[in-house]
Structures are given as structure tokens and as C-alpha cells.
VOLUMDO-763869 format. One record per atom (N, C-alpha, C): residue in one letter; x, y, z. Coordinates in pm, whole numbers, padded with zeros to 5 digits, always signed. Example, Ala and Ser with C-alpha at 12.3 -4.5 7.8 and 13.67 -1.06 7.14 Angstrom:
<nodes>
A+01319-00569+00780/A+01230-00450+00780/A+01320-00330+00780/S+01285-00225+00708/S+01367-00106+00714/S+01290+00003+00787/
</nodes>
This chain:
<nodes>
X+00410-03244-02265/X+00438-03148-02218/X+00323-03146-02074/X+00237-03214-02124/X+00156-03203-01972/X+00200-03292-01839/X+00279-03390-01920/X+00358-03488-01777/X+00431-03378-01743/X+00507-03312-01767/X+00625-03226-01709/X+00562-03107-01650/X+00468-03051-01650/X+00339-03006-01547/X+00337-03021-01435/X+00261-03168-01488/X+00224-03264-01347/X+00309-03289-01267/X+00412-03328-01335/X+00574-03329-01234/X+00572-03175-01133/X+00592-03085-01203/X+00626-02932-01175/X+00507-02938-01053/X+00396-02948-01111/X+00307-02906-00992/X+00330-02947-00843/X+00356-03064-00791/X+00385-03114-00706/X+00490-03032-00588/X+00556-02902-00676/X+00659-02865-00601/X+00546-02684-00529/X+00422-02714-00590/X+00290-02607-00485/X+00278-02615-00351/X+00387-02729-00322/X+00364-02793-00167/X+00471-02647-00076/X+00550-02678-00165/X+00707-02580-00145/X+00600-02461-00111/X+00577-02372-00248/X+00515-02268-00232/X+00381-02254-00119/X+00302-02316-00103/X+00194-02307+00004/X+00270-02279+00145/X+00385-02355+00182/X+00438-02410+00293/X+00518-02170+00324/X+00573-02175+00212/X+00631-02064+00192/X+00565-01918+00252/X+00412-01953+00187/X+00300-01825+00224/X+00269-01874+00338/X+00237-02012+00354/X+00218-01971+00551/X+00297-01923+00612/X+00415-01966+00566/X+00531-01931+00715/X+00587-01780+00684/X+00544-01690+00555/X+00580-01562+00547/X+00404-01444+00630/X+00313-01515+00565/X+00117-01515+00693/X+00184-01472+00817/X+00229-01585+00897/X+00287-01623+00986/X+00342-01504+01054/X+00467-01487+01033/X+00540-01376+01066/X+00474-01241+01038/X+00422-01241+00951/X+00312-01040+00923/X+00220-01074+01037/X+00176-01210+01077/X+00079-01205+01199/X+00169-01168+01316/X+00240-01255+01373/X+00332-01230+01464/X+00373-01054+01465/X+00441-01015+01361/X+00452-00877+01378/X+00361-00779+01447/X+00265-00815+01348/X+00178-00713+01380/X+00086-00756+01524/X+00098-00877+01604/X+00075-00893+01734/X+00187-00780+01800/X+00325-00813+01795/X+00430-00752+01825/X+00369-00582+01847/X+00375-00499+01686/X+00292-00418+01690/X+00187-00362+01787/X+00075-00446+01765/X-00025-00411+01886/X+00034-00380+02041/X+00074-00524+02082/X+00107-00451+02227/X+00198-00390+02277/X+00293-00329+02167/X+00410-00282+02199/X+00370-00129+02233/X+00292-00088+02133/X+00208+00033+02087/X+00134+00045+02188/X+00029-00031+02235/X-00038-00010+02329/X+00008+00000+02477/X+00104-00079+02559/X+00191-00053+02611/X+00311+00132+02636/X+00341+00158+02512/X+00371+00288+02523/X+00271+00363+02543/X+00193+00339+02464/X+00060+00441+02539/X+00009+00474+02643/X-00015+00375+02664/X-00029+00326+02843/X+00072+00416+02927/X+00210+00367+02870/X+00313+00411+02970/X+00302+00576+02930/X+00246+00630+02870/X+00246+00762+02832/X+00143+00843+02892/X+00021+00772+02858/X-00115+00826+02931/X-00107+00806+03035/X-00109+00644+03162/X-00094+00712+03270/X+00044+00645+03383/X+00079+00732+03288/X+00261+00712+03391/X+00201+00806+03532/X+00152+00934+03543/X+00154+00943+03684/X+00014+00861+03777/X-00054+00812+03709/X-00158+00712+03772/X-00069+00541+03827/X-00004+00532+03713/X+00101+00357+03760/X+00191+00393+03708/X+00291+00417+03808/X+00401+00524+03847/X+00514+00354+03740/X+00525+00239+03763/X+00580+00153+03771/X+00597+00147+03601/X+00432+00202+03546/X+00438+00175+03389/X+00478+00283+03289/X+00618+00248+03243/X+00713+00352+03154/X+00719+00315+02988/X+00728+00459+02947/X+00734+00436+02771/X+00853+00367+02765/X+00867+00289+02748/X+01035+00215+02711/X+01077+00344+02580/X+01179+00349+02590/X+01246+00429+02500/X+01281+00390+02382/X+01250+00213+02342/X+01246+00153+02230/X+01137+00142+02142/X+01038+00167+02237/X+00921+00151+02134/X+00865+00179+02011/X+00916+00282+02009/X+00906+00363+01860/X+00965+00311+01780/X+01138+00246+01746/X+01200+00211+01671/X+01178+00114+01615/X+01109-00007+01751/X+01061-00162+01707/X+00967-00163+01676/X+00843-00067+01680/X+00765-00091+01609/X+00723+00003+01443/X+00823+00066+01444/X+00828+00129+01314/X+00940-00015+01183/X+01053-00038+01270/X+01108-00186+01220/X+00957-00305+01169/X+00910-00342+01280/X+00811-00412+01284/X+00708-00402+01145/X+00662-00299+01118/X+00606-00232+00990/X+00637-00217+00867/X+00787-00179+00886/X+00825-00184+00788/X+00866-00342+00759/X+00901-00472+00810/X+00885-00578+00757/X+00736-00647+00662/X+00640-00589+00808/X+00474-00627+00790/X+00464-00595+00608/X+00522-00426+00592/X+00483-00373+00454/X+00518-00477+00320/X+00655-00467+00320/X+00709-00576+00205/X+00629-00701+00212/X+00676-00743+00302/X+00625-00888+00314/X+00465-00904+00297/X+00372-00817+00335/X+00231-00824+00267/X+00244-00768+00105/X+00341-00740+00091/X+00340-00721-00063/X+00369-00824-00153/X+00460-00902-00095/X+00497-01054-00146/X+00395-01131-00119/X+00312-01137-00059/X+00183-01214-00018/X+00102-01182-00102/X+00073-01046-00197/X+00010-00955-00272/X+00013-01032-00445/X+00179-01106-00458/X+00228-01178-00525/X+00132-01282-00537/X+00142-01350-00470/X+00109-01475-00461/X-00082-01522-00474/X-00154-01450-00432/X-00292-01416-00460/X-00317-01349-00552/X-00228-01287-00634/X-00261-01204-00719/X-00407-01063-00700/X-00289-00999-00617/X-00394-00869-00551/X-00347-00796-00562/X-00205-00747-00596/X-00174-00634-00651/X-00212-00588-00739/X-00197-00455-00730/X-00251-00353-00844/X-00195-00363-00981/X-00316-00374-01076/X-00276-00430-01161/X-00380-00321-01271/X-00362-00318-01389/X-00441-00240-01493/X-00505-00381-01615/X-00624-00379-01595/X-00692-00449-01647/X-00814-00374-01749/X-00795-00239-01741/X-00920-00194-01841/X-00900-00212-02022/X-00792-00233-02044/X-00773-00326-02188/X-00836-00463-02194/X-00802-00502-02078/X-00802-00651-02091/X-00934-00739-02215/X-01030-00645-02147/X-01146-00702-02251/X-01148-00706-02420/X-01068-00544-02448/X-01046-00582-02591/X-00939-00651-02653/X-00838-00686-02577/X-00740-00770-02648/X-00751-00954-02610/X-00677-00971-02720/X-00734-01121-02745/X-00586-01205-02634/X-00694-01284-02578/X-00668-01367-02467/X-00494-01415-02444/X-00447-01425-02585/X-00271-01488-02549/X-00228-01320-02533/X-00243-01219-02582/X-00213-01168-02555/X-00201-01074-02403/X-00288-01114-02393/X-00349-01069-02194/X-00224-01193-02154/X-00209-01300-02126/X-00143-01386-02065/X+00018-01326-02157/X+00075-01323-02290/X+00181-01315-02299/X+00207-01169-02224/X+00139-01056-02195/X+00121-00924-02110/X+00148-00920-01972/X+00093-01061-01893/X+00118-01153-01787/X+00253-01168-01752/X+00336-01246-01817/X+00451-01305-01821/X+00539-01181-01874/X+00512-01065-01913/X+00620-00994-01921/X+00620-00911-01798/X+00491-00892-01728/X+00462-00875-01598/X+00572-00931-01467/X+00501-01072-01513/X+00610-01134-01424/X+00761-01116-01400/X+00807-01105-01491/X+00955-01107-01570/X+01015-00972-01472/X+00921-00823-01534/X+00941-00735-01456/X+00928-00751-01319/X+00863-00818-01253/X+00851-00817-01065/X+00967-00883-01054/X+01029-01017-01115/X+01092-01077-01085/X+01240-01015-01087/X+01259-00920-01182/X+01352-00876-01165/X+01374-00774-01028/X+01277-00647-01076/X+01230-00590-00949/X+01272-00736-00758/X+01237-00820-00793/X+01275-00861-00635/X+01391-00957-00654/X+01482-00972-00789/X+01611-01005-00795/X+01701-00848-00703/X+01628-00747-00783/X+01687-00618-00729/X+01720-00583-00585/X+01598-00628-00526/X+01597-00617-00394/X+01641-00711-00354/X+01680-00807-00348/X+01755-00919-00302/X+01860-00891-00275/X+01942-00859-00368/X+02104-00835-00389/X+02133-00693-00344/X+02049-00596-00360/X+02156-00460-00348/X+02083-00439-00224/X+01905-00524-00151/X+01912-00488-00008/X+02025-00571+00063/X+02064-00677+00022/X+02143-00725+00119/X+02274-00648+00158/X+02338-00645+00018/X+02411-00540+00039/X+02406-00369+00094/X+02299-00321+00087/X+02297-00234+00187/X+02263-00258+00358/X+02207-00381+00412/X+02221-00403+00547/X+02334-00452+00572/X+02365-00498+00454/X+02540-00546+00529/X+02642-00462+00557/X+02629-00364+00480/X+02704-00261+00461/X+02654-00169+00562/X+02576-00047+00519/X+02504+00060+00574/X+02472+00015+00727/X+02371-00078+00704/X+02285-00125+00858/X+02369-00203+00949/X+02522-00254+00902/X+02625-00326+01028/X+02673-00247+01058/X+02647-00088+01006/X+02764+00002+01066/X+02731+00075+01136/X+02592+00075+01183/X+02504+00121+01300/X+02441+00119+01385/X+02330+00160+01477/X+02298+00061+01561/X+02161+00207+01578/X+02054+00123+01640/X+01980+00212+01696/X+01987+00292+01778/X+01911+00426+01788/X+01931+00561+01873/X+01922+00458+01987/X+01803+00437+02043/X+01761+00376+02152/X+01788+00228+02165/X+01903+00199+02110/X+01924+00047+02149/X+02076+00019+02056/X+02138+00069+02137/X+02346+00084+02067/X+02352-00059+02066/X+02313-00170+02136/X+02375-00277+02146/X+02328-00336+01977/X+02195-00323+01891/X+02156-00341+01793/X+02160-00288+01727/X+02211-00369+01616/X+02255-00333+01480/X+02128-00292+01368/X+02166-00200+01320/X+02054-00154+01188/X+02047-00257+01081/X+02126-00328+01077/X+02097-00408+00970/X+01957-00509+00953/X+01900-00476+01090/X+01742-00527+01141/X+01673-00444+01051/X+01692-00324+01070/X+01661-00180+00961/X+01636-00228+00826/X+01748-00287+00759/X+01735-00250+00596/X+01742-00401+00603/X+01685-00536+00659/X+01712-00638+00646/X+01526-00705+00600/X+01437-00618+00618/X+01343-00655+00550/X+01303-00635+00360/X+01409-00586+00299/X+01406-00551+00184/X+01466-00676+00106/X+01610-00753+00137/X+01616-00873+00086/X+01527-00960+00128/X+01485-00967+00239/X+01408-01101+00310/X+01298-01057+00170/X+01194-00918+00157/X+01106-00950+00076/X+01067-00965-00072/X+01242-00946-00066/X+01305-00989-00258/X+01322-01108-00268/X+01345-01167-00163/X+01324-01358-00172/X+01226-01427-00232/X+01121-01323-00080/X+00965-01410-00076/X+00928-01345-00255/X+00944-01224-00305/X+00880-01202-00413/X+00933-01285-00519/X+01057-01336-00523/X+01115-01424-00633/X+01067-01541-00614/X+01024-01613-00506/X+00934-01727-00468/X+00810-01732-00567/X+00741-01619-00487/X+00593-01631-00534/X+00595-01611-00664/X+00713-01469-00760/X+00646-01495-00909/X+00700-01580-00982/X+00823-01664-00962/X+00855-01797-01029/X+00704-01863-01039/X+00642-01878-00932/X+00497-01991-00934/X+00407-01892-01006/X+00413-01738-01027/X+00329-01699-01078/X+00329-01673-01265/X+00477-01694-01283/X+00511-01675-01438/X+00502-01816-01438/X+00539-01943-01377/X+00495-02103-01400/X+00335-02106-01446/X+00268-02061-01386/X+00100-02085-01344/X+00078-01979-01523/X+00161-01908-01549/X+00144-01802-01685/X+00183-01866-01785/X+00289-01932-01759/X+00310-02054-01896/X+00300-02128-01955/X+00225-02170-01797/X+00152-02334-01830/X+00033-02282-01877/X-00003-02207-01851/X-00142-02171-01922/X-00185-02163-02075/X-00061-02144-02147/X-00016-02149-02313/X-00057-02330-02331/X+00009-02378-02282/X-00011-02549-02280/X-00102-02606-02224/X-00148-02571-02152/X-00247-02680-02086/X-00367-02605-02066/X-00430-02658-02164/X-00596-02598-02149/X-00700-02619-01995/X-00805-02522-02020/X-00891-02520-01872/X-00940-02656-01812/X-00996-02726-01934/X-01038-02854-01903/X-00945-02935-01854/X-00805-02939-01870/X-00742-03053-01871/X-00684-02982-01694/X-00727-02880-01696/X-00627-02871-01504/X-00724-02934-01438/X-00844-02910-01393/X-00940-03018-01327/X-00885-03142-01289/
</nodes>
């Protein structure tokens, strides 16, 4: 069985790359949010002093869309880093095997949520989202407003599969063998 896990551990590079890409997207969205918000605020505050600096009508909708991408993608990153909210009050009273079992049960529940987000979110993005457009940008489909949900669902599935694999692996590989 440890040979199986040694083979499967080679996939870790794909998880690392997915993590880096999602983190990079979040960073770029944060930079875009800051720049657009700064420009919009400057356009509102200094409009009478700098006449060419105007608040674009689309700034608020774009900033909110970027924020929704960052919110759900950063939640997916929290799965990878195991930094999501967990209830560990009873962990010191439970046997280690019970905690591992509960971690696997939690992984399955979050994996199910990721699948729901992916499939139902995609259906919403392609139906409701594709029928509308942004108020300030009528040429841009609202698909992009709904798309963060299936995108985050996909990222959650990827990271949750890794977490599930690591929890199952912990039943078969002892701590000394991991190093």
C-alpha cells in the first residue's frame, strides 16, 4: 500500500500549480480592485479640480464582481491550507482514529458542496447569467457575475480531493514513514 501512496504523491505538483494559479488570480483581482476603486474615488472627489478625471459608470459593478471572485476563490484556497473554520473543541477527548474519520466525513461533505457549486453554478451562469447584462456595460454578459460560483466549485473539488487523499493516507502511512 505505501507504494501506491508514493505513486499518488507525484500528483502533488498539480495541486501546487493549481494553488499558485488560484492565488495569482486572487492577487491580480485585488490589484484591479484597488486600482479601479482608487480611480473611481479620485474621479468623485477631485472632479472639479481635475476635469479629465471622471468616475467611470462601470467601476462599481466591476469592483463587486472582482470581489465575488476573490471571496469564493480564497475560500477554496483555505481548503488547501486547512485554514477554514473547524470545530476542534472535542478533538482532545476523541481517539485519533475517530478524528481522522470525522475529517474524512467533513471532506466528503465539502466535496459534495463543491460539486453542487460546480454543476448548479454552471447552470445558473449559462442560463440566468447569459440572459442579462451589466447595467453600466450592456455589451457584457452577466455570465461573468455568476461564473465565480462554478469556478470556485472546481477549485474546491481539486483541493478537497487532495485533502481527502491525505486523510485516507494517514490511516495507512505512519508519521515516521511520511518523512
